[in-house]
N, C-alpha and C positions, 0 to 999 in steps of 0.2 A: 742509556738511552737504551730500551726493548726495542728487537729488531721485529718488522714488521712482518707479519706472518704472509708466508705467498701460498697461491696452490697452479697447477697447470691445469688450463682450460679448452678443452677442445674445439676449435673457430668453426667445426661442420658441425658437430651433433649438440656441445657445449658440456660435453661428457668431462667432470672435474674429478685430480687426481693430487695428491700431495706429494707425489713423486714425477719425477719427466721419465718420459718414456718414448718409443721413436715412433710406438704404434699404440692410438688409441683404443681403450678398452669400451668403448659404447659403439663406435662406427666402425672400430677397425684400419680406420685410416691412417694413411703415414705422414708423420711430422707436420701434425697441425694444432698439436698441443702446443700454447703460449702462457708464461709465467704472468701474470693477473695477482693482484693482494687481495689478500681476504679481506671482504666489510665488515668491518667492524662501527656497532652502534655507540654513538658517543652521546648522551644526556646533556644538554644546555642543562647548568645553574637555572634554581627555582631563587626567587626572590619573594622574600619575606622578612618583613619589617627592617630593609637596610644591611639583612647581610645574604651570604651563598650558601643555600644550602645545597646538599648534595653534591657539587663543584669541587672540581682541584683548584689550586690557588687563590680559593675565597678567603677573605678575612676573617680574624677572629676579634670576638671585644668589640659587634655591633659598628666599625669603621666602613664605609662604603666599599665596596672591591671595584679591585680594578677589571677595565673593560675593551677588550681590544680593538680595534675600530669601532668601537663609540655602538655602534646599531650592528654590524655585522655586515652580512651580504644585504641588507634592505634597509630602505633609508624609510622615516616619515615624509608620506608626498599631502599637499592641499588637496584640496576634492577636485578642485577646478582643475585639476593638473593629470590627474588619475583617467588613466586613457582607455574607451571600453569598445570589444573588438566590435565590429559591424553583426556580423554570424551569432547572437544572440542565443537562438535555440538550432536544435538538430533533429529534423522527421526522422523517427523509425521507420516508418512506412506502416504502421498501426495506426488508424484513428480513433481507434478509444484507448489505445494506451498513452497518443502523445495527450490526448485531451486528459485522463487522469495527472499526466504530469507536469499540466498547465499551458499546454501549446507544442509540444514538445520535450525534447530532451537538453535544458541547460550546459551549454558548454562547462568544463570546470565543476561540475554537479557530483557528488556522490551519491548513491541512492541505494538505498536497502530493501531487498524485494523478501516480504516474512508470508510462511505459508505450513501448511500440513504436509507431512510427506508424501508425496504420490499424487502432489493436488494438482502440478502440473507446472511445476515451477521453472525448472531448466525444459520443460518445451515454449515457454514463453520466452526467453532470454532467448533461445537456438530462432524464434520467429524474427530475432531480430535480424538473423542476418539475410533475410527474405528481401529484404530494404533496403539497406546498403549504400544501393544507387551512387559509387564511386567510394564510397566511402571503407573504411577501413575498419573489423571488430575483433579482439583481442580475447577469446575465452577462453580460460584460468578454466580447468577441470579438475579437481583435487577427489573426485568422489568416483570421474568414471573414466576408463580410459580413449585415446584419442578414436581407437577404433569404437567402441560406442557410441558417441558423440555424432560422426560416422553415418553410422546407422540408422541415428534417429533422424537425421537431416536428409538422409535418406530415401529414409519413407514418408520427411516430408514433402520434399522437393525443394532441398535449400541447398546449394550448389555454387554459391558467388566467388568471384576470384576473392575476396575483400574477405572473407571470412580464415583469420589464422589459430589454432589448436594448441591449447601446449599446456601438454599434462603436465603440471609442477604445486607443490606445495609450499615449497620454501618463500618465506615472502623476500627475503632478497634476491634470487632467480627471477621472480614474478615482476621486482621493481624494476632489476637490470634487462629483462626481454618490454618494457611498458616503456623505457628510456632510449632504448635499441630502435625500435618499430613505431613509435608514438600513432597509436591507433589513434582513431575521432571515437571509437566505444571500446567498454574492456569488462567485461563481466568475469565476476571471480566467484565460480562453484564448487564449495561456498566457503564461508568466512569460517564456520565453525572448522575446518580439514585445513588453515593454512596455518603455520606458525612462525616464528620468526630464533632461529639457530642461539642467539645470544640470549633467550629466555630458556632455563631449567623446565617450566611447567609443560605438560603436556599439551597437545593441541587441543581447541574446543576450550579450555580451561580460560577464567577471568582474564586473566594475565594477556594471555594470547589473545586471545578475541580484541582485544580494547587497544593493545601496542601492534597487533595485523592494521586492522582498521584504523589508526593514527598514523602509520605508514604509506595506507593504502589513499588516504586523503590525501596528505603529503605529495605525492605524483601527482596527485587528479590534478590540485590546483598546479601545482608547476606548470604542467604538461602543455596546455588544457588538456586534461578529456575528459569525457563521459565517463563513468561508473557503475555499472551497479554490482552489489555484494546480496548474491543470497541465502538469507538466515533458515536457519530451522527456528519450529515452534514447537512450546512447553505443552503436556497435557493441558495444563490451563487455557490453551491459546494465544501467550505471551511469550513474544521471541525470545527465544534461548542466549543466554550471554547476558552481560552485562549492563543494569538499566541506561549508563552512560552510551553504551554505544548505541540507542537512538537518538540522541542528543549531540552526539559527532556529525551524523550525515546528517545530507538537507533536504533529502524525501523518505520518508516510510511508508512504504507501498504495502495490504494484505491482501494477497491474493486465496480468496475465500469457493467454499464449495465444499460439494458432499460429491467425494470419490466416483459414489455408484450413480449418480447422474451426470447429465454432460454439460449443465450450463457453470459457468465459473464467474466469479464477479471483483475484477481488481480496482481493488479502494482505498485512494490516498489519505491514510490517518497525518500525515503531518507532508508539510510542503514549503519551502521558504519561497518559491519559484511561480506557486499558482493555489490553487484552492484546496484546502482541506478536506475532505469526506468526500472528490470527487469518486465518481463510479464509473465505470467501463465492462461492459456485460462478452463476456465470449462463450463460444460453444466448443466443449472437446470433442473432435471428431477422429478419424483415424489417422487422415494426413495432418493433424496437426488443428492449430485453434484457429476458430472462423468470429468474426468480429459481429455483433448484434448492433445494427446502426441506432433497429428502435426497440430498447427494451421492454416500453411500454406494451406495444402490442404483443410481444409475447410474454408478457408476466400474464396479461388476458386473455389470454388467447382459447384457454380451456376456463374458464368462468362458464360455470352453468347458471342459468337465469332462471330465476323463480324458487328457489332455494334460501331456505331460511338463515337466518346469520352470517351473512355476506353482504361487505360492503367495501366499495372503492374508494379508492383517497388518493390525491394527487400531493404527493411527497419531494422536498428538494433534496437533493443528495449532489452537496457543493453546488454547480454552475446548471444542473440537469434537471426539469421536473421529472419526476415519473411517476405514473401511474401504476397504482398494485393493490392487488386485491386484498382484502383481513375479510380470513373465514372465523367464525368463534361459534362453537354447540357447547352445549347450554342440556348437565345430564342431572336425572336424580342422581345422588352422590350413593354411592357402595359398600362406602365404611364409616365410621364415625366423622370422622376428620373429612370433609370438601376438599378437592383437590384444587389448585389452579395453576395451571401449566398455560406456556404460552412458547411460542419457537418466534427468534422475529422476533423478537417486541420487550419488554422491558417488565419482569414480571410484579415486580415493586408497583411499578406504573400504571401494569392491571388492578393489581389490589385496589388502588389508592379511587382509580373510575368504580371498579367495581362496589367503592365504598357512598362516593358520590351518588351513584344511581340507588342505594337504600336509602338512603340522608335525604334524599333530595326528590327522588321520583318515585320511591314507596317499593322499587324493585327487593322483593327478595332473596339471596343467592345461599341463605345458610345453610340448607339442604341440598345443595348442587351444584355438579363439580362444573369447572371450569376453564375449558380449553379456548385456545388461540392460536392462529397460525396466520403468517404473513406468506402467500405464495410467490412462489419462487426463487423461494432461499433468499430472498434480500432479508436484513436489519435494517428497520427504521430507529429512528431517537428520535425524533427531531418532535416538540407537544402538537403541532398542529395535526399532527394519526388520532389526535385522542379524540374525535371527533368521531371518528371511523370505525375507531374501537369498542365505543359506549354505545353505538348503535348496533352492530352485528352481534354484542351481548342478548340488546337488550330482544332484538328480531329472532334472536335464540331463544331465549326466554318465550316471549311470545309466542314461536313457530307463525312467526309471520313476517313474508319477503318483504328486506326492503327492493323501492322501486327501482328497477333498474337499469335504467336512463338519465339516475341522478348519480352525481361522485359528491365526496362532501369531503371537506377542510376546516379545521379550526379544533382550540384550543379550550378546555374544559377545565375552569376553575374548581376549587373547591367547594363554593358558594353553587356550583350549575350554572354560571354565568358563560358563555361564549368568548372567547377574547380572539384576538386579531392577530394574525402568523403575516410574516413575511413576503413578502415578492407573489400579492397574487393575483397580479395580470400576468404574469410568467406562467401561474396556475393555471388561469382560466385558457389561455391559450391552448394547454396540454390537453385540457382537458376539451376543449370545442373540436381539435384535430382528431380527437380515439373516436370522437360519432357523438358523443353526450350529448344529450339534450337539455338537462338542466345542472348546474351547482350550488350547492348550500353552502356557503358562506359564512362566516361572522358580521355582524351586522353594523362593527366599528369598519369591517372594508371593506362598507359599498358607495360608501361616500366619496362624490366624484370619479367613480368607474367606469374605465372606459371597458366594457361589454365588448368581445366577442359575438360578431352580425351571427343570431341564431341561436344565442345560448341563453335559458332562462336564470337570472340568481333566483335564489330562496335565504332573504339575507335571514338570521334566526340572531335572539341575543340570550336564550336560557336555551338549555339543556330540555327542557320540556317539551319547548316549542318545537325544536327539532322531532320530537318526538312522535309529536303531534301530526307531523306532515309527512313521514316516511315509516309511519307504523301503526 
């Protein structure tokens, strides 16, 4: 039987050595080295068709393998016997962040936070130390030194007793530190820098990212703690690493924005414990991130009145109604093929709406360039934005401003009909709170509707009716 490998670890600084010495080579302390077994990864056999694959001691010829202890360390439980902790969620101290997570960080959850380089992911994670309130946070930094994180925390005015820094990239050392400290929250910055020493591939490779995440997932569920993994994105905007990484974690958050502008948007792409596509808005300042409690007022604050090609829509991002200005510019084509460019809205959807306007309403765009922009850096995907896009484009083509006191909501069908949208009363409440006098909505939504006092409703059945009312 092979002898287990051992190493000598300093009890003060954690420095390891393959030989015993009287003095630690890391902190220079005397008589602090203690012999420990080197952690080894043992993969459980994978069961396929009654055979043990990849494990030692598996039987051949299709016979059932022998199992030690039948179930291992855990056993199946009845649903009624499963106990649930009273503390389901942990407030992070950031209301916008808690909103995106579904009401706070779920205890025992693994969250992936992805975004472009320099967008502010590390700043967002450092902000968690501001609202610890008696909790502990283990910040594992693989890309920065402890001194660099300290300087950022000082600039942001963050210096809590419960924030622990651990500059390490070895997954086994990270797991040991987590088991020893048992923090309430843990941040790994970033998942592309950590590695498992039992794998020969380089850090950031598919195997390293997948296996490292699996190990961190296991310790997250075991303690339990709340773990945040920072991930990079590719040039195409997708999360770097294997696609399975997004399926392994409980929540996937995208931190979006332009590095040359102050506003940042945190969007939930996947959330097992809350609404997907939930949105939080922050402003990047010198001393950290500032939460924007009323993003609708922010996005409409620089709106120009009396300009053609501008329409205001009430979109839904998760559970939050969001008032956004849609801007369109239709100009004569400078080249042979007209351009169709959109920012914050699907370009193919824009082309579809232009085709509906040409076929059903007789508006011609074949000799015009069409540019569309959603103000504020927001990306809108839901069909309820269609009517606002169509009216903004028509307004710019005719050079006729839309009514500045009217907000529009509705989906446009291929026949030119205006289709119903979801949660219309929530949208109308937001429209009224922002001071609008009228709301154009699909006629199918008007039946039995509770309208806020002082708000006039303009129900429309077809796109032609909407154009006649506002253009």
